[in-house]
BALOBA-1460 file (C-alpha; in Angstrom, 3 decimals):
// residues 144
<rec num="1" residu="x" x="34.738" y="-18.200" z="20.410"/>
<rec num="2" residu="x" x="30.989" y="-17.769" z="19.866"/>
<rec num="3" residu="x" x="29.090" y="-16.680" z="22.952"/>
<rec num="4" residu="x" x="25.560" y="-17.476" z="21.738"/>
<rec num="5" residu="x" x="24.580" y="-13.856" z="21.036"/>
<rec num="6" residu="x" x="23.873" y="-12.318" z="17.690"/>
<rec num="7" residu="x" x="26.421" y="-9.825" z="16.513"/>
<rec num="8" residu="x" x="25.284" y="-6.388" z="15.369"/>
<rec num="9" residu="x" x="25.705" y="-7.390" z="11.737"/>
<rec num="10" residu="x" x="23.746" y="-10.634" z="12.156"/>
<rec num="11" residu="x" x="20.982" y="-8.766" z="13.993"/>
<rec num="12" residu="x" x="20.876" y="-6.147" z="11.270"/>
<rec num="13" residu="x" x="20.703" y="-8.862" z="8.623"/>
<rec num="14" residu="x" x="17.882" y="-10.591" z="10.502"/>
<rec num="15" residu="x" x="15.946" y="-7.337" z="10.847"/>
<rec num="16" residu="x" x="16.418" y="-6.682" z="7.132"/>
<rec num="17" residu="x" x="15.126" y="-10.152" z="6.246"/>
<rec num="18" residu="x" x="12.106" y="-9.704" z="8.510"/>
<rec num="19" residu="x" x="11.310" y="-6.321" z="6.943"/>
<rec num="20" residu="x" x="11.803" y="-7.686" z="3.421"/>
<rec num="21" residu="x" x="9.526" y="-10.627" z="4.209"/>
<rec num="22" residu="x" x="6.898" y="-8.285" z="5.626"/>
<rec num="23" residu="x" x="7.153" y="-6.086" z="2.510"/>
<rec num="24" residu="x" x="6.642" y="-9.114" z="0.246"/>
<rec num="25" residu="x" x="3.559" y="-10.201" z="2.214"/>
<rec num="26" residu="x" x="2.316" y="-6.571" z="2.152"/>
<rec num="27" residu="x" x="2.727" y="-6.499" z="-1.635"/>
<rec num="28" residu="x" x="0.961" y="-9.851" z="-2.095"/>
<rec num="29" residu="x" x="-1.908" y="-8.885" z="0.205"/>
<rec num="30" residu="x" x="-2.032" y="-5.512" z="-1.522"/>
<rec num="31" residu="x" x="-2.619" y="-7.304" z="-4.811"/>
<rec num="32" residu="x" x="-6.179" y="-8.037" z="-3.634"/>
<rec num="33" residu="x" x="-6.795" y="-4.361" z="-2.897"/>
<rec num="34" residu="x" x="-5.147" y="-3.413" z="-6.167"/>
<rec num="35" residu="x" x="-7.389" y="-5.859" z="-8.028"/>
<rec num="36" residu="x" x="-10.448" y="-4.192" z="-6.478"/>
<rec num="37" residu="x" x="-9.047" y="-0.745" z="-7.309"/>
<rec num="38" residu="x" x="-8.259" y="-1.641" z="-10.929"/>
<rec num="39" residu="x" x="-11.544" y="-3.507" z="-11.469"/>
<rec num="40" residu="x" x="-13.465" y="-0.407" z="-10.383"/>
<rec num="41" residu="x" x="-11.206" y="1.914" z="-12.408"/>
<rec num="42" residu="x" x="-11.353" y="-0.028" z="-15.654"/>
<rec num="43" residu="x" x="-15.071" y="-0.808" z="-15.372"/>
<rec num="44" residu="x" x="-16.019" y="2.802" z="-14.625"/>
<rec num="45" residu="x" x="-13.868" y="4.191" z="-17.456"/>
<rec num="46" residu="x" x="-14.825" y="1.499" z="-19.995"/>
<rec num="47" residu="x" x="-18.529" y="1.939" z="-19.243"/>
<rec num="48" residu="x" x="-18.170" y="5.698" z="-19.686"/>
<rec num="49" residu="x" x="-19.334" y="6.328" z="-16.108"/>
<rec num="50" residu="x" x="-16.267" y="8.289" z="-14.989"/>
<rec num="51" residu="x" x="-13.106" y="9.845" z="-16.364"/>
<rec num="52" residu="x" x="-9.849" y="8.077" z="-15.408"/>
<rec num="53" residu="x" x="-8.820" y="10.318" z="-12.490"/>
<rec num="54" residu="x" x="-12.103" y="10.236" z="-10.515"/>
<rec num="55" residu="x" x="-12.476" y="6.518" z="-11.290"/>
<rec num="56" residu="x" x="-8.947" y="5.966" z="-9.991"/>
<rec num="57" residu="x" x="-9.656" y="7.919" z="-6.806"/>
<rec num="58" residu="x" x="-12.844" y="5.969" z="-6.057"/>
<rec num="59" residu="x" x="-11.109" y="2.713" z="-6.968"/>
<rec num="60" residu="x" x="-8.339" y="3.586" z="-4.505"/>
<rec num="61" residu="x" x="-10.955" y="3.899" z="-1.763"/>
<rec num="62" residu="x" x="-12.285" y="0.421" z="-2.642"/>
<rec num="63" residu="x" x="-8.726" y="-0.919" z="-2.534"/>
<rec num="64" residu="x" x="-8.026" y="0.779" z="0.798"/>
<rec num="65" residu="x" x="-10.921" y="-0.977" z="2.511"/>
<rec num="66" residu="x" x="-9.799" y="-4.370" z="1.181"/>
<rec num="67" residu="x" x="-6.185" y="-3.649" z="2.178"/>
<rec num="68" residu="x" x="-7.091" y="-2.558" z="5.702"/>
<rec num="69" residu="x" x="-8.786" y="-5.821" z="6.534"/>
<rec num="70" residu="x" x="-6.167" y="-8.038" z="4.888"/>
<rec num="71" residu="x" x="-3.128" y="-6.127" z="6.179"/>
<rec num="72" residu="x" x="-4.516" y="-6.071" z="9.696"/>
<rec num="73" residu="x" x="-5.195" y="-9.796" z="9.701"/>
<rec num="74" residu="x" x="-2.345" y="-11.134" z="7.549"/>
<rec num="75" residu="x" x="0.613" y="-8.778" z="7.113"/>
<rec num="76" residu="x" x="0.815" y="-7.153" z="10.539"/>
<rec num="77" residu="x" x="-1.229" y="-9.754" z="12.444"/>
<rec num="78" residu="x" x="-2.910" y="-7.142" z="14.543"/>
<rec num="79" residu="x" x="-6.329" y="-6.892" z="16.025"/>
<rec num="80" residu="x" x="-8.907" y="-4.665" z="14.441"/>
<rec num="81" residu="x" x="-8.931" y="-1.625" z="16.707"/>
<rec num="82" residu="x" x="-10.262" y="1.889" z="16.369"/>
<rec num="83" residu="x" x="-6.770" y="3.388" z="16.730"/>
<rec num="84" residu="x" x="-5.303" y="1.161" z="14.035"/>
<rec num="85" residu="x" x="-8.260" y="1.877" z="11.753"/>
<rec num="86" residu="x" x="-7.871" y="5.642" z="12.276"/>
<rec num="87" residu="x" x="-4.148" y="5.523" z="11.484"/>
<rec num="88" residu="x" x="-4.685" y="3.245" z="8.486"/>
<rec num="89" residu="x" x="-7.418" y="5.404" z="6.972"/>
<rec num="90" residu="x" x="-5.434" y="8.599" z="7.620"/>
<rec num="91" residu="x" x="-2.608" y="7.000" z="5.645"/>
<rec num="92" residu="x" x="-5.074" y="5.767" z="3.026"/>
<rec num="93" residu="x" x="-6.567" y="9.259" z="2.679"/>
<rec num="94" residu="x" x="-3.102" y="10.654" z="1.967"/>
<rec num="95" residu="x" x="-2.475" y="7.843" z="-0.515"/>
<rec num="96" residu="x" x="-5.828" y="8.456" z="-2.248"/>
<rec num="97" residu="x" x="-5.010" y="12.167" z="-2.523"/>
<rec num="98" residu="x" x="-1.497" y="11.394" z="-3.814"/>
<rec num="99" residu="x" x="-3.035" y="8.911" z="-6.265"/>
<rec num="100" residu="x" x="-5.295" y="11.634" z="-7.662"/>
<rec num="101" residu="x" x="-2.497" y="14.205" z="-7.899"/>
<rec num="102" residu="x" x="-0.037" y="11.795" z="-9.503"/>
<rec num="103" residu="x" x="-2.610" y="10.440" z="-11.962"/>
<rec num="104" residu="x" x="-3.615" y="13.985" z="-12.950"/>
<rec num="105" residu="x" x="0.014" y="15.007" z="-13.387"/>
<rec num="106" residu="x" x="0.976" y="11.947" z="-15.431"/>
<rec num="107" residu="x" x="-2.059" y="12.163" z="-17.699"/>
<rec num="108" residu="x" x="-1.703" y="15.917" z="-18.222"/>
<rec num="109" residu="x" x="2.063" y="15.836" z="-18.789"/>
<rec num="110" residu="x" x="2.620" y="12.648" z="-20.750"/>
<rec num="111" residu="x" x="0.640" y="10.917" z="-23.464"/>
<rec num="112" residu="x" x="0.100" y="7.799" z="-21.351"/>
<rec num="113" residu="x" x="-2.747" y="5.346" z="-21.286"/>
<rec num="114" residu="x" x="-4.528" y="5.737" z="-17.934"/>
<rec num="115" residu="x" x="-3.816" y="2.085" z="-17.090"/>
<rec num="116" residu="x" x="-0.060" y="2.547" z="-17.499"/>
<rec num="117" residu="x" x="-0.201" y="5.751" z="-15.454"/>
<rec num="118" residu="x" x="-2.032" y="3.861" z="-12.715"/>
<rec num="119" residu="x" x="0.613" y="1.121" z="-12.688"/>
<rec num="120" residu="x" x="3.338" y="3.733" z="-12.159"/>
<rec num="121" residu="x" x="1.382" y="5.465" z="-9.398"/>
<rec num="122" residu="x" x="0.648" y="2.141" z="-7.726"/>
<rec num="123" residu="x" x="4.363" y="1.252" z="-7.615"/>
<rec num="124" residu="x" x="5.248" y="4.562" z="-5.964"/>
<rec num="125" residu="x" x="2.424" y="4.387" z="-3.439"/>
<rec num="126" residu="x" x="3.119" y="0.737" z="-2.590"/>
<rec num="127" residu="x" x="6.537" y="1.709" z="-1.265"/>
<rec num="128" residu="x" x="5.347" y="4.878" z="0.462"/>
<rec num="129" residu="x" x="2.382" y="3.284" z="2.216"/>
<rec num="130" residu="x" x="4.408" y="0.278" z="3.327"/>
<rec num="131" residu="x" x="6.834" y="2.598" z="5.087"/>
<rec num="132" residu="x" x="4.078" y="4.569" z="6.786"/>
<rec num="133" residu="x" x="2.013" y="1.517" z="7.723"/>
<rec num="134" residu="x" x="5.047" y="-0.318" z="9.109"/>
<rec num="135" residu="x" x="6.359" y="2.590" z="11.151"/>
<rec num="136" residu="x" x="3.130" y="4.213" z="12.280"/>
<rec num="137" residu="x" x="-0.168" y="2.522" z="11.457"/>
<rec num="138" residu="x" x="0.670" y="-0.890" z="12.865"/>
<rec num="139" residu="x" x="3.652" y="0.283" z="14.906"/>
<rec num="140" residu="x" x="5.813" y="-2.601" z="13.748"/>
<rec num="141" residu="x" x="8.005" y="-4.022" z="16.488"/>
<rec num="142" residu="x" x="11.739" y="-4.047" z="16.068"/>
<rec num="143" residu="x" x="13.183" y="-7.455" z="15.418"/>
<rec num="144" residu="x" x="14.780" y="-9.030" z="18.501"/>
């Protein structure tokens, strides 16, 4: 007979749905930062101002600023605080560095268009930064 409590499996399923929902919002919000990143990247390369890797690195910084504000306000519904900002930008700095390394490696190893390489790098970093930002930056609460 049901006792009104959630079983372990139901709780686990609920927590999974909450995390999946948060990931989907994170990805949608991240699209704005990605748009800023890609706009800078493509403009800088097309105008001959920068090579693809430095343009990608600077574009990632543009995207990180956009993502910080939107993720703080929308995805994780937190307040803008110095501690959150420090954790976010520490994570973003690692992501920017990884972006540069991965872009350099892909472009040096494979005959890829820089835009395709950036799409691949973005997919990898989307998953990595979501994990870090959920667990550490915004210290996501466990579902109850």
